[in-house]
N, C-alpha and C positions, 0 to 999 in steps of 0.2 A: 344485480340481475333481479328482475321482478319475479316474485313467487306467484304461482297460480295453484288453485285448488283442483282436486280431482273431480269435484262436482261440476266445476266450470268446464273442464275438458270434456267430461261426459255429455254435457249439454251441447257443446259445440260440434261434437262428432256423432250426435244422436245415439249415444251409448247408454247402457244400463249399468249403474254403479252398484257393486256389492261391497260391503265392508265400510270402513271409516272414510271420512272425507279428508284425506291427507293433503298437505301442502307439497307441491313438487318444487323442491329447492335445487334440483340438478338439471339435467338435460334429458332429451329423449334418446334412448339407447337400446342396445341389444342386451339380452340376459347375460351372456358370457362376459361382457365388458362393463356391466352396470356398476355404479357406485352408489353409496347411500344418498337418498333423495332423488334419484333418477326415476323417470317413467319409462318402463320397458314396453316396447311395441313388438308383438310376436304374433304371427298368423295363427299358431295353435299353441296351447300349453296344457299340461296335465298337472296332477297334484305334485309330482316331483319338481316340475318347474316352479310351481308356487312356493315350495319349500326352499328352493335355491334363491328365489326372489326375497323371501323373508330373511334368509341368512345374509343376503347382501344389503338388507335394510333399504330396499327401493321404496319409493313412495307409492307406486301403483304399477299394475300390469294391464296392458290393453291388448285384447285378443279378439279374433273373429270366431275361434273354435276352442271353447273351454272343454277339454276332454276329461273323461273319467270323473273323478271326484274333485276336479280343480276348484269348482265354486265352493264346495264344502270346506276344502283345505284353506281357501282364502278367508272364509268366515272364521274358521277355527284359529288361524294364525294372525288375524287382524290385518290382512293385506287388502288394500284397495284394488278391486278387480273391475275393469270396465269391459263389457262385452259389446261388440259392434256387429252390424250386419255386413259391413264392407271395411276391411282393414285398410284399404287405400285412403279412406276418408281420414283415418287416424294419422297416416303417414303424411297426407297433405297438410293437416293441421300442424304436425311437428315441423314440416318444412317451412310453412308460413311463420310459425313462432320463432324458429331459428333465424330466419331472414330479418324479421321485425326486431329481434333482440340483438343480434350480432352484426347485421349488415344493413341496417335500416336505410342508410344514405347511399347505398351502392347502386350502380347502374346494372341492370339485369338483362341477360340474353338467354333465350330458350332456343335450342337447336333440335329439330325433329325431322322425320322423314325415314324412308326405308333404308337407304344406303348413304354412307358418307357422314353420318352424324358425328361420330367420334373424331374423325380427321378434321372436319370443318370446325368443330368446337376447339380442338387442340391447336389448329392454325390460328384461330382468333385469339386464343390464350397466348400464343407466341407473339402475336402482333402487339397485344396490350402489355406484355412483359417488356417488349422492345421499347415501348413508350414509358416504361418505368412505373406502371401501375401495379398495385397490390391486387392480384386477381386469383379467384378460386375457380377451378374447373373440375367437374366430376367425370369428364371423359378420360378413359384410359384404355389400355391395350386389351383388357379382358372383357369379353362380350357380356358377361353376367354380373359384373361388378359395378357398384355405384349406380344401380338403377334406383328408381323411386318407389319400389314396392316394399322397402324396408327403411329404417331410420338412418341409413348410412350417410346420406348427404346432409341431413339436418345435424347429425352428430359431427361430421367433419367441419361444417360451418361453425358450429359452437366451439370446436376445439382449435379453430384457426388462430395462429399465434400473433396476428396483427390485424389492424383495421382492413376491412375488405372494401376496395373501391369498385371492383367489377365482379359480378357473378356470371359465369357461363355454365348453364345447366343443360345437359343433354336429356331430353325427354323421349322415352320410347313411344313410337307411333302406335304400337299395340302392346298391351301387357295382359297377362292372365295368370291364374292359379290352376292347379291340376284339374279343378272341377268347373271352372268358369272363366269367361272373358271378363277382364276388369273394364267394363263398359265405360266409355268417356274418360279413360285414363289421361290422355293428353290434355283434355279440357280441364279436368280437376287439378292436375299438377301445375299446368300453366297459370290457372287462376290463382293458385296458392303462391306462385312465384311473383306474379304481377310484373311481367317483364317490360322493358323499354323496347326490346327488339325480339321478334320471333323469326327464325330462319327455317324454311322448309326446303330440304334438299331434293327430294323426289318421292314418288309413290310407285312402288312395284309390288309384285306378288310375294308375300312372305306370311309367316304365322298362320298357315292354312289350317292348323289344328285349332285356331281360335276364331278366325273369320272365314267367311265362305266365298268372298268375292273381292275383286278390286274395288268395287263400290263401297264395300264395308271398310276396306283399308282407307279409302278417301274420307269416309265419314269420321272414322276414329282420328286420323291424322289432322283433319281440318279443325278438330277441337282446339288445338293450340292457337290457330288464327282467330277462331271465334272468341277465345278467352282474352285476346289482346284488347285492353281497355284504351290506353293512350300510348301510342308508339308506332313503330314502323315494322312492317312485314317485309322480309327479304325472300323473294319467291323465284323459283326456277321457271323462267318463262318458256323453256323448251319442253317442259313436262306439261302436257295438256291438263292434267288433273290439278297440278299445283297452280298453274296459270288461272284456273277457275276460282281459286281461293281469294283472288282480289275482290270478287263479288260478295264475299262474306265479311269484309272489313267494315268497321263502323265509320261514320263521318269524321270521328276524332283521330282515325288512323291515316297513315300514308304508307306507301310501299316503294320498294326498289326491286326491279327485275334484274336477275343475272342470267346469262346465257345469250339472250338478246335483250337489249335495254341499256340501262345505265352502266352495268358491268358486262363486258363482253370479251370474247377471246378471238384473236386473230393469229396468223402464223408468227408474227413477231412479238406476241405477248398478250398481256391482260390490259384491257382498256377501261377507263372510266370516263363516261361522257365523251366518247370518241377521241380521247387523248391517251396516249400510251402511258400506262402507270407502272407496269412491271415488265421488263424486257424478257423475252423468251429464254435468253441465255442464262438468266439468274433464277429461273423457276426451279424449285427443288425437285419437281417431277414434271414429266412431259406427257404422261398417259391421259387419255380422255377423261376418265372419271376423277382423277386427281385435279385436272384443270377445273372441273365443275366444283370440287371442294374448295379450291383456291378462290374461285369467283364468289362462292357463297360466303366465305370468310371475309373477303374484301368488301362485299356488300354490307355485311354486318358492321365492319369497322367504319365504313363510310357513314352508315346510319348513326353510329355513335359519335361521329365527328372527329375521328382520329386523323391526324395529319397524313397527307399522301406519302411523304417521304418515310414516315414511321411505318406505314402499311407496307411499302416497298421493302424496307429493311426486315420487317417481321416475317414476310413471306420468304425472302431470300435466305434467311438464317434458319428456316424451319427444319427440324429433324423429325422424321416420321415416328408415329407410334409403332410399337411392335405389331407384327402381323399385318402391316399395310404395305405390301409389296417389298417386304424386308429381305435384304440379301444376307443369307446365312453362310455362304461359302462362295469362293470365286471360281475355282476349277476343280470339279464342274461348278457352274453357276447354280446355286440353290436359292430359289426365291420362295418366300412364305407369305401367303396372302389370305386374309379373312374373307374369302369368297364363300358366302353361306346361303345365298338365295339365287334364284335364276338370273336376275339382272347382274348381280355381282360376278357370277361364274362366267357368263358370256363376256362381260367387260374384261375380266382378268385374262381369259384365254385369248381374246382379241389383242390385248397388250403384249402377251408373251409371244404369240405367233407372228407379231410384226417384227420381231428381232430377226436379223438376217442370218442365213446359213447355219442354222442350229437344229440338231435333233432334240426333240422335247420329250421329257419324261414327266408325266403328270401323276401325282399321288393325290387321290381325292378321298376325303373321309365322309362316310355316310353320316347324316345327322341322326343322332340317337334320341329316342323317346320324344320325337317331335311329330310323329305320325307318318303314315305312308304317303300322304298327299304331297307334303313338301319334298319328300325324297323322290317322288315321281317327277315333280316339276324340276328338281335339281338335276336329275339324270337326263331329262329332256333337254335342259339347258346345256349340259355337258356335251351331248350329242350335237346340238345346234352350233355350239361354239367351235367344235372340231370340224363339222361339215361346212360351216359358213366360210371357213378359210381354205376350203378345198384340200384339206390335208389327207394324205393317204396313210395307210397303216405303217408305211415305212418312214413317215415323218415324225411319228410319235410312238411312245409306249405308255400305256395307261395301267395304273395300279390302283385298286380300290381297297379300302380298309374299313373295318368296324372299330378299330382302335380299342379293342377290349382290354388291352393291357394298361391303358392310361386314363380311361374315363371312370367317373363314379357312377353310382346306381341311377342317378337322375339323368344320365346321358348314355346309357347302354342302348345299342342298336337292337331293335326287336326283329324277330324273324320276318314279319310283314314288311318292315322298312328295308331290310336287306334284299328280300325277294323282289320287291317292285323295282328297286334300283338296278339290280343285276339283270332282271328280265328285260328292261328297256334297252340296256346296252346290247344284250344278245339279239333282241328283235331288230335292232338297227345295224347288226353285223359289225359292232365295235369290238375289236379284240381287246381283252384286258386280262390282268392277273388279279386274283383276290387274295388278300392276306388278312387274317383275323386281327393280328397285332400291328399297331403302328410301327413298332420297332422293326418288325420283319418287312413291312412295306417299304420303309425308308432304306433299310439295309439292301433290299432287292434293287431299289432304284439306284443307289450309289454304286453297287457292284455292276449294274448294267450300264452305267454312264461312262462315256469317254470324257476326257478333260475339257473338250470344247462344247459338251452338251449342256442343256438347261434342264434342271429338275424344278418343277413347279409343285408346291405343296398348297392345297386348297381345302377349305372346310371350316367348320365352326368349332365347337368344343372338342370334337374328336381330333382336331389338328392343333389345338392350343399348345400342347407340350412339345411341338415339333422341334423347336430350337434345342431343347435339352436332348431330345432323342437323336438329333443329327450329331451333336457333340459326342454322345455315348457311342454311336455307331462308328464314327471316325476313330475314337479312342480304342474301342474293342477290336477294330480291324487293323489298328496301328497304321492308319493311312496318313 
């Protein structure tokens, strides 16, 4: 592995170097898992962090926020400290370095968009595994894990235990820090990856604590398409904003449309160029938003030149990520879904209410520390989802929770967030029960349910521990 010097890194990321010009003989890493010779990337660090870095014999520390006497501690302890204006530039450099060093000859795919990124990426991962390729994918069940705002993905690529033939990297359409939007995050990260294929699933309202309009969502998300140098964009033709992205492509690019276009869906299955590719009966999911995820993954596989039969087998054998319409119990049927923004909430309620002859109990977690705006939109979407199906109060029971017993300080529901959410439900004459704790909310739902009822658990971080909580409730109730 080629060594690089801290002065070289500082120059590439427009940073200021304090201390010696050390050689980086390891990888880019976190402070808690760093080894001698590593370069630690951390949003903020104080003098205690610098002392820990010195004890671990790291080559350097890269930070946006050197707090307290961190700089003096670095000088006194002889630690290379690079300060940058934007920590994401450092993480983009680390990502590019890891790919160039450990996966130079790999084919690379970026998946972005508001909804369905993780499922689309994981579906494509399953298709490539079916083909026998060594594939790395950063998509997983947890909404806040394996993002590109830290060195996790570059670390995982460096530690991968075999040659990587394909990289599938989910890129957040919008990212931010507590005090600012990480402007152009998709562009910066996609440029660092230099993908062969970019997939855009959709554009919907989310991250309203960071962006002010759907236009800003489009501008940020479109960065991934703008960063595509040579390759194929796989675009959702039924999303007007994603459809427009074809106009941002370079002459060296081509594109595949899914929804309507090369990849389409009919009653009997998924089609490629008007020929049936995957029969409806073997699709792992039948709901509308999963069909779109499948089409997006198929489009990416086609762009990569994967054999049609391999694509068919890869889709048919797919097992969903956790919290993607996951079934946690059969009687009553408990379904857990990561519906965390307006479009996701409406789609999930539409899917659940299409099931016949069932009373529905919905447990919805308010999004904590994400601002009152997104919670207003989410509550509006919950109302719209219920009313659009013509449901009466007798058709469903609604339980709202702040999940105070399971979230950390970064995800606590504020008074403003709770107030706006509940006020909208009251103003729309939606009956509900409120429980502070997720355990109490799920317990109430289970005790209220008959064996043939459906319990739907929806929400982001506040609902992430739901599977464990459901098990605990059944165990404690001895059901």
